[in-house]
MARNU-452172 format. One line per field, with one value per atom (N, C-alpha, C, CB): residue in three letters; x, y, z. Coordinates in steps of 0.05 Angstrom, whole numbers. Each point is the difference from the previous one (the first is absolute). Glycine has a CB too. Layout:
BEGIN
residuo <- c(ALA  ...)
xx <- c(X  ...)
yy <- c(Y  ...)
zz <- c(Z  ...)
***
This chain:
BEGIN
residuo <- c(UNK  UNK  UNK  UNK  UNK  UNK  UNK  UNK  UNK  UNK  UNK  UNK  UNK  UNK  UNK  UNK  UNK  UNK  UNK  UNK  UNK  UNK  UNK  UNK  UNK  UNK  UNK  UNK  UNK  UNK  UNK  UNK  UNK  UNK  UNK  UNK  UNK  UNK  UNK  UNK  UNK  UNK  UNK  UNK  UNK  UNK  UNK  UNK  UNK  UNK  UNK  UNK  UNK  UNK  UNK  UNK  UNK  UNK  UNK  UNK  UNK  UNK  UNK  UNK  UNK  UNK  UNK  UNK  UNK  UNK  UNK  UNK  UNK  UNK  UNK  UNK  UNK  UNK  UNK  UNK  UNK  UNK  UNK  UNK  UNK  UNK  UNK  UNK  UNK  UNK  UNK  UNK  UNK  UNK  UNK  UNK  UNK  UNK  UNK  UNK  UNK  UNK  UNK  UNK  UNK  UNK  UNK  UNK  UNK  UNK  UNK  UNK  UNK  UNK  UNK  UNK  UNK  UNK  UNK  UNK  UNK  UNK  UNK  UNK  UNK  UNK  UNK  UNK  UNK  UNK  UNK  UNK  UNK  UNK  UNK  UNK  UNK  UNK  UNK  UNK  UNK  UNK  UNK  UNK  UNK  UNK  UNK  UNK  UNK  UNK  UNK  UNK  UNK  UNK  UNK  UNK  UNK  UNK  UNK  UNK  UNK  UNK  UNK  UNK  UNK  UNK  UNK  UNK  UNK  UNK  UNK  UNK  UNK  UNK  UNK  UNK  UNK  UNK  UNK  UNK  UNK  UNK  UNK  UNK  UNK  UNK  UNK  UNK  UNK  UNK  UNK  UNK  UNK  UNK  UNK  UNK  UNK  UNK  UNK  UNK  UNK  UNK  UNK  UNK  UNK  UNK  UNK  UNK  UNK  UNK  UNK  UNK  UNK  UNK  UNK  UNK  UNK  UNK  UNK  UNK  UNK  UNK  UNK  UNK  UNK  UNK  UNK  UNK  UNK  UNK  UNK  UNK  UNK  UNK  UNK  UNK  UNK  UNK  UNK  UNK  UNK  UNK  UNK  UNK  UNK  UNK  UNK  UNK  UNK  UNK  UNK  UNK  UNK  UNK  UNK  UNK  UNK  UNK  UNK  UNK  UNK  UNK  UNK  UNK  UNK  UNK  UNK  UNK  UNK  UNK  UNK  UNK  UNK  UNK  UNK  UNK  UNK  UNK  UNK  UNK  UNK  UNK  UNK  UNK  UNK  UNK  UNK  UNK  UNK  UNK  UNK  UNK  UNK  UNK  UNK  UNK  UNK  UNK  UNK  UNK  UNK  UNK  UNK  UNK  UNK  UNK  UNK  UNK  UNK  UNK  UNK  UNK  UNK  UNK  UNK  UNK  UNK  UNK  UNK  UNK  UNK  UNK  UNK  UNK  UNK  UNK  UNK  UNK  UNK  UNK  UNK  UNK  UNK  UNK  UNK  UNK  UNK  UNK  UNK  UNK  UNK  UNK  UNK  UNK  UNK  UNK  UNK  UNK  UNK  UNK  UNK  UNK  UNK  UNK  UNK  UNK  UNK  UNK  UNK  UNK  UNK  UNK  UNK  UNK  UNK  UNK  UNK  UNK  UNK  UNK  UNK  UNK  UNK  UNK  UNK  UNK  UNK  UNK  UNK  UNK  UNK  UNK  UNK  UNK  UNK  UNK  UNK  UNK  UNK  UNK  UNK  UNK  UNK  UNK  UNK  UNK  UNK  UNK  UNK  UNK  UNK  UNK  UNK  UNK  UNK  UNK  UNK  UNK  UNK  UNK  UNK  UNK  UNK  UNK  UNK  UNK  UNK  UNK  UNK  UNK  UNK  UNK  UNK  UNK  UNK  UNK  UNK  UNK  UNK  UNK  UNK  UNK  UNK  UNK  UNK  UNK  UNK  UNK  UNK  UNK  UNK  UNK  UNK  UNK  UNK  UNK  UNK  UNK  UNK  UNK  UNK  UNK  UNK  UNK  UNK  UNK  UNK  UNK  UNK  UNK  UNK  UNK  UNK  UNK  UNK  UNK  UNK  UNK  UNK  UNK  UNK  UNK  UNK  UNK  UNK  UNK  UNK  UNK  UNK  UNK  UNK  UNK  UNK  UNK  UNK  UNK  UNK  UNK  UNK  UNK  UNK  UNK  UNK  UNK  UNK  UNK  UNK  UNK  UNK  UNK  UNK  UNK  UNK  UNK  UNK  UNK  UNK  UNK  UNK  UNK  UNK  UNK  UNK  UNK  UNK  UNK  UNK  UNK  UNK  UNK  UNK  UNK  UNK  UNK  UNK  UNK  UNK  UNK  UNK  UNK  UNK  UNK  UNK  UNK  UNK  UNK  UNK  UNK  UNK  UNK  UNK  UNK  UNK  UNK  UNK  UNK  UNK  UNK  UNK  UNK  UNK  UNK  UNK  UNK  UNK  UNK  UNK  UNK  UNK  UNK  UNK  UNK  UNK  UNK  UNK  UNK  UNK  UNK  UNK  UNK  UNK  UNK  UNK  UNK  UNK  UNK  UNK  UNK  UNK  UNK  UNK  UNK  UNK  UNK  UNK  UNK  UNK  UNK  UNK  UNK  UNK  UNK  UNK  UNK  UNK  UNK  UNK  UNK  UNK  UNK  UNK  UNK  UNK  UNK  UNK  UNK  UNK  UNK  UNK  UNK  UNK  UNK  UNK  UNK  UNK  UNK  UNK  UNK  UNK  UNK  UNK  UNK  UNK  UNK  UNK  UNK  UNK  UNK  UNK  UNK  UNK  UNK  UNK  UNK  UNK  UNK  UNK  UNK  UNK  UNK)
xx <- c(-327  18  24  -15  22  23  26  -25  45  24  13  7  -6  12  -15  17  -44  -16  5  -35  38  6  27  -28  48  27  -1  19  -34  -3  -14  -1  -20  -15  18  -43  58  19  20  -6  17  20  -12  21  -44  -12  -11  -10  1  -10  24  -37  60  24  8  16  -18  7  -18  17  -43  -18  9  -38  51  9  29  -31  43  28  18  -13  5  14  18  -38  61  18  10  14  -12  8  -21  26  -52  -22  -1  -25  32  1  23  -18  41  23  -5  29  -44  -6  -14  -4  -11  -15  18  -40  64  19  19  -3  8  20  28  -31  51  27  10  9  -18  9  -21  27  -41  -21  12  -24  8  5  -23  27  -20  -21  7  -8  -13  4  -25  31  -27  -22  12  -25  9  11  22  -44  47  21  23  -34  28  20  0  -6  24  1  19  -11  3  17  15  5  -20  12  -1  -13  34  2  6  15  -26  7  -2  29  -7  1  -7  34  -28  -7  -30  40  -56  -29  -10  -3  14  -9  8  5  18  9  -18  48  -56  -18  -25  19  -32  -25  5  -19  42  7  4  23  -8  4  -26  45  -62  -25  -19  5  -6  -18  9  -11  37  11  -4  33  -31  -2  -29  42  -60  -29  -12  -4  -2  -11  -31  40  -51  -30  -10  2  11  -7  -26  48  -65  -24  2  -28  25  1  -27  50  -61  -25  5  -28  18  4  -27  49  -52  -24  6  -29  9  2  23  -19  22  21  -7  12  6  -5  25  -34  32  24  -6  19  1  0  25  -28  35  23  26  -24  27  25  0  9  -33  -2  -23  19  -17  -22  2  -1  -19  0  -18  8  -6  -19  4  1  -20  1  3  -29  46  4  5  18  -23  3  16  -43  60  16  -6  36  -44  -5  20  -50  66  21  10  13  3  14  28  -27  35  26  21  -18  37  18  17  2  5  18  -14  26  -53  -14  -23  12  -21  -23  -26  28  -27  -25  -14  21  -48  -17  1  -30  32  1  -22  50  -64  -19  7  -38  55  10  -18  47  -54  -17  17  -42  44  20  -14  36  -26  -8  25  -35  31  22  -4  7  15  0  20  -13  7  17  5  -17  40  6  9  13  -20  5  19  -45  60  17  4  24  -26  4  -18  47  -71  -19  7  -7  23  8  -2  32  -31  0  29  -39  43  27  3  1  -23  1  -24  24  -18  -20  5  -5  -15  2  -23  24  -18  -21  1  4  -27  -2  -18  6  3  -16  10  -7  -8  6  20  -46  71  21  -4  32  -43  -6  -20  10  -32  -20  12  -36  52  13  17  0  16  18  -15  32  -56  -16  -9  -15  8  -9  24  -39  60  23  17  0  4  18  -13  31  -58  -14  1  9  -9  -2  22  -20  44  22  -6  33  -43  -7  -23  16  -36  -23  9  -31  49  9  20  -7  25  23  0  25  -45  -1  2  -26  19  2  28  -47  64  27  19  -8  23  19  21  -7  15  20  -11  22  -47  -12  -5  -21  10  -4  27  -41  62  26  10  10  -15  8  -15  10  -36  -16  12  -42  48  11  28  -25  42  27  -2  18  -36  -3  -9  -10  -10  -10  21  -46  62  21  22  -9  15  20  -10  16  -41  -12  1  -30  24  0  29  -41  60  28  9  9  -16  7  -12  4  -30  -14  14  -43  50  13  28  -25  39  26  -3  16  -38  -6  -12  -7  -1  -12  14  -45  67  17  -15  39  -60  -14  -12  -11  9  -11  21  -38  63  21  2  26  -22  1  27  -31)
yy <- c(161  -21  -2  7  -31  -5  8  -37  47  10  -22  31  -55  -22  -5  -21  23  -4  23  -24  48  23  -4  30  -40  -4  -21  11  -33  -20  13  -37  52  13  19  -5  21  19  -14  31  -54  -15  -10  -14  2  -11  22  -42  64  22  12  10  -8  9  -20  24  -49  -21  2  -30  35  4  22  -17  37  23  -4  30  -53  -6  20  -20  30  20  -14  33  -42  -15  16  -27  53  17  -1  30  -28  -1  -27  32  -54  -26  -1  -21  32  -1  15  -4  25  16  -17  42  -62  -18  -20  6  -10  -20  11  -24  9  5  -3  -15  29  -3  -29  48  -62  -28  -20  15  -7  -18  -27  41  -62  -27  -8  -12  4  -8  -28  48  -63  -26  -8  -14  0  -12  -25  45  -60  -24  4  -19  43  7  15  1  21  17  -8  38  -55  -10  17  -46  51  11  26  -46  65  26  17  -3  19  17  29  -39  58  28  10  -5  15  11  -20  31  -56  -20  -1  -27  27  0  25  -29  52  25  1  23  -33  -1  -18  8  -30  -19  14  -38  53  13  22  -10  25  20  -13  27  -49  -14  -10  -14  2  -11  22  -39  61  22  13  7  -4  12  -17  24  -51  -18  -5  -22  27  -6  20  -19  8  17  0  -8  -15  -3  -11  -6  12  -10  10  -4  -14  7  -14  6  9  -11  5  8  -30  2  -12  -3  16  -12  2  13  -32  -1  -14  -1  -1  -14  10  -40  66  12  -2  33  -45  -5  8  -37  49  8  6  17  -23  7  15  -41  45  15  -12  15  -41  -13  -16  -2  -6  -18  8  -37  29  6  -19  48  -45  -17  12  -41  31  7  -20  49  -49  -16  20  -38  31  18  -16  35  -23  -12  18  -26  14  15  -11  10  7  -8  16  -10  -5  13  -19  28  -17  -16  -6  20  -45  -8  10  -40  56  13  -19  37  -60  -18  -15  -5  1  -16  15  -40  62  15  -13  16  -39  -14  15  -44  42  12  -16  20  -6  -13  12  -9  -7  9  -14  7  6  -12  7  2  -22  4  -5  -15  36  0  6  15  -28  7  12  -38  61  14  0  29  -33  2  21  -49  65  23  -1  27  -16  7  29  -48  63  28  8  8  13  11  29  -44  61  29  12  -7  -3  11  -7  36  -56  -9  -30  39  -49  -29  -9  2  -21  -10  -28  26  -40  -27  -3  -19  10  -3  -27  50  -68  -27  -4  -18  14  -6  -30  46  -58  -28  -2  -16  -1  -6  -26  49  -60  -26  4  -17  11  4  -17  11  -35  -18  14  -41  51  14  24  -15  31  23  -8  23  -44  -10  -8  -15  2  -8  24  -39  61  24  14  5  -1  17  -14  21  -48  -14  -18  0  -3  -15  -30  36  -52  -29  -12  -1  10  -11  6  6  18  7  -17  46  -51  -17  -28  28  -39  -27  -3  -7  26  -3  21  -19  35  21  -10  26  -50  -12  -9  -16  13  -12  19  -28  18  17  13  -29  15  12  24  -45  43  23  23  -31  25  21  13  -25  9  10  18  -40  33  17  26  -41  40  25  18  -24  13  16  11  -29  13  9  22  -46  44  20  26  -35  33  24  13  -20  4  10  14  -36  25  12  27  -46  48  26  20  -24  15  18  9  -22  4  8  20  -45  41  19  28  -38  37  25  15  -20  5  13  11  -32  18  9  27  -48  51  25  22  -28  21  19  -3  -2  15  -3  8  9  5  8  -25  45  -67  -24  -19  4  2  -17  2  5  -27  -1  11  -39)
zz <- c(241  -9  18  -48  56  17  -15  24  -10  -12  -18  39  -30  -16  -25  42  -41  -24  -20  27  -16  -18  -13  29  -14  -11  -23  45  -41  -22  -24  35  -29  -22  -15  26  -11  -13  -18  39  -29  -15  -27  44  -43  -25  -18  24  -12  -17  -15  33  -20  -14  -22  42  -36  -20  -24  37  -32  -23  -19  30  -18  -16  -9  26  -20  -6  14  -45  68  16  20  -6  -3  17  24  -40  37  22  22  -31  23  19  14  -28  14  12  21  -43  35  18  26  -40  39  24  21  -28  19  18  14  -29  18  10  21  -44  65  20  -14  39  -30  -12  3  10  10  5  -10  39  -60  -12  -7  -18  22  -9  -18  42  -67  -19  -11  -13  9  -12  -15  36  -59  -15  -14  -7  -8  -12  -20  6  -17  -19  13  -37  50  13  30  -34  41  28  17  -17  41  20  -8  17  -27  -6  25  -49  52  24  -9  29  -14  -4  -28  38  -48  -27  -22  17  -13  -20  -5  14  8  -3  -13  41  -33  -12  -30  45  -51  -28  -17  15  -4  -15  -9  26  -7  -8  -20  45  -42  -20  -27  36  -37  -25  -13  17  -1  -10  -9  30  -15  -8  -26  48  -51  -24  -25  28  -24  -22  -9  16  2  -5  -20  46  -70  -20  1  -29  34  -1  27  -50  72  26  10  9  1  15  27  -43  64  27  13  4  8  14  28  -43  64  27  15  0  19  16  26  -42  59  26  17  -22  22  16  29  -37  53  28  15  -9  32  15  29  -42  58  28  5  13  12  8  -11  40  -39  -7  -26  48  -56  -24  -18  27  -52  -19  -24  15  -32  -24  -21  27  -51  -22  -22  12  -30  -25  -22  19  -38  -23  -25  30  -53  -26  -18  6  -22  -19  -28  34  -52  -28  -17  8  -24  -15  -21  39  -58  -19  11  -39  40  10  -21  26  -17  -19  -16  32  -22  -15  -22  41  -38  -20  -13  26  -14  -10  8  -37  51  7  23  -14  13  20  26  -36  58  27  17  -4  18  20  26  -34  50  24  24  -18  34  23  25  -25  42  22  26  -32  53  27  14  2  11  13  30  -41  56  29  7  7  13  8  30  -39  46  28  0  13  9  1  23  -21  17  21  -6  7  14  -3  -22  16  -19  -20  -28  31  -36  -27  -2  -4  -21  -4  3  -32  51  6  -13  44  -48  -12  -19  40  -64  -21  -13  -8  10  -12  -19  41  -66  -20  -6  -20  17  -8  -24  47  -66  -24  -12  -10  -8  -12  -23  12  -7  -20  -24  37  -34  -23  -18  28  -16  -16  -14  33  -19  -12  -23  44  -41  -21  -25  35  -31  -22  -17  26  -12  -15  -12  31  -15  -9  -21  45  -42  -17  -21  38  -36  -20  5  -33  12  3  18  -45  43  16  30  -38  44  27  11  -9  -8  8  6  -28  11  4  23  -49  51  19  22  -38  40  21  28  -31  36  26  7  -5  -15  3  14  -41  61  13  -18  39  -60  -18  -15  -5  -4  -14  19  -33  57  19  8  17  -15  6  -22  27  -52  -22  0  -27  33  2  21  -15  38  22  -7  33  -45  -8  -20  9  -29  -20  12  -34  52  14  17  1  13  17  -17  34  -57  -17  -10  -14  7  -8  22  -32  57  22  6  19  -19  4  -20  20  -45  -22  6  -34  42  6  23  -16  37  23  -8  31  -48  -10  -14  -4  -10  -15  17  -40  65  18  27  -24  27  25  26  -29  27  25  14  -21  7  12  12  -32  27  11  30  -43  56  29  10  1)
***
């Protein structure tokens, strides 16, 4: 197995175990992470996000496949099945991840998924009807950011 493929596999295997420390070991200190909800996180913010999500996940199931990697770039497809904490609704999120590597670590991680589809599952009828709308997507992002900021305030090791 190529080193980058092993790194991706180690990251998601740790996530399956809700082992945020194991996930963080795979990340470069200057990690840049972005997805449709958590945009443009850097360094400690990205590490804090995975810590927060892994701790909050009560019934999380993570499945990953199609791990591909070369010296500088890699990708995989992964799925998260869980109950959204704010509503208790079941979510089955289907995600594609792209990676860049530096010094044997993940330096850039970009997840893509359908935020409208996610909103329909997580938020119910309002998410299905309005999940496409910029104001609802903005509210989802703002709520997630507020939760992350609170988490970082409670965990000073993540402050820049």
